[in-house]
N, C-alpha and C positions, 0 to 999 in steps of 0.2 A: 473231796471226792477222790478216790484212788486213781480213776482214769485220767482226771485232769493232772494229777501229780505225775503220772506216767508219761503224759504228753509233754510235760515240761522236761522230764528226763530225756525223752527222745530229741527235743529241740537242743538240749545240751550236748547230745551225741554229735549232731552236725556242727555245732560250734567248736567242739573238741577236735573234729577232723580238720576244720579250717585252722584252728590254733596250731595243731600239729604241723600242718602244711607251712605255716608261717614260722616254724622253728621251736614251738613249745613242746619239747620232747616228752613231757609227762602228761600232756593234755588228755590222751586217751585213757591213761590209768585212772584218771579222776572220774570217768563215767562208765568204764567197762569193769565188770567184776573180774577178779583174778581167774575165775573159772570160765570166762567168756568163750563162747563157741560161735564161729562164723560158719554157717551151714552151706554157704556157697562160695568157697574160696576160689579165686582165679588161679590159672595155671601157675605153678611155682609158689603159691601162697599157702602158708600154713593156716589152719582153722582157728588160730588163737589171736591174742592181742598183737603179738609181733607180726603175724601175717597181715593184719589189717593195716599196718603202718606202710606197707608197699613202698619201700625207699625209692625204687626206680620211678614210680608214678609221681611221688611227691617231689622228686628232683627234676622231673620233666615238666611239671605244671606249677604255675604260681597264680597269684591274684584270684584265688578260689572264692567263689560266691555260691551260696546255696539258698534256695527259696523253697519253703514248704508250700506246695500247691494245695494239698489236702491232707488231713490227718484224722484218723479214726482210732478210737481206743475202746477196748473191751477187756475187762478183767486185767490180766497181766501183759497183754499184747497191745502194741501201737503199730498201726499201718500208716506209712507216710508215702506220698507221691511228691517227689522233689525235682526241682530243676537246678542243674549245675552249670556253672560257667567258669572256665579255666583258661589261662593264657599258656600256650605251649612255648616254654622258655628253655627247654633242655631236651636232650636226646630221649626218644621213646620208641622202643621196638625197632631200633636201627634208623629211625627218622630223625635227622637233626632238627633243632629248634626251628620252628616256622614263624613264630611270633603271632600265629593265628589264635583268635579266641575260639575255643571249643565249647559247645553247649550240648547237653543231653539231659534226658530225664531218667529217673531211677525210682523203683518201688522197693521199699524196705519194710519188713516186719521185724519189729524189735520186741523181745520179751524182757520185761523189767521186773526185778526183784529187789526189794529193800533199797530202792533209789538208784540202782545200777543196772546197766544193760548186761544181761547174761547170755542172750542168744540173738543172732541176726540171720535173717534170710534176705538177701539182697538181689535185685535184678536190675542192673544198669543197662542202658541201651548201648551196649558195646559196639555194635555194628555202626551206629551213628557216629561214635567217636572215631572209629577206624576210617569211615568214609571222609570225615572232615580232615583227617590227616593225610588222606590220599593213599592209605594202605590197602583199602578194598574199594571196589566199584560194583554197584548193583545194577548198572545199566546193561540192558540186553544187547 
């Protein structure tokens, strides 16, 4: 069934992000189509494969773990709710390494074509990340 195959491709996407974070420079190219488009790039991030690599992010965080909490597929799209855990081991947004374990959730919609991710719409809980690093405070 195509939806099950697409779910497997989506799982491979998260494994590739982790492998890239651990130093496998070609990991993303194995799961992302050359025409890949990231529809929600972060500030300073291009909407292509190179932009998704986020060197500053991957240099600042290590020991990346991702858990898929929920996964739904229909036709060529896979929706994932994921939980991420990272160790803050390098400078990020001017904040020196804290050694803190950072955790957050993210929702992604991935479009899969011919076994490759061709598009991504992602919504990470950025405020929660910044709170844990002490960059923002939401207390009144």
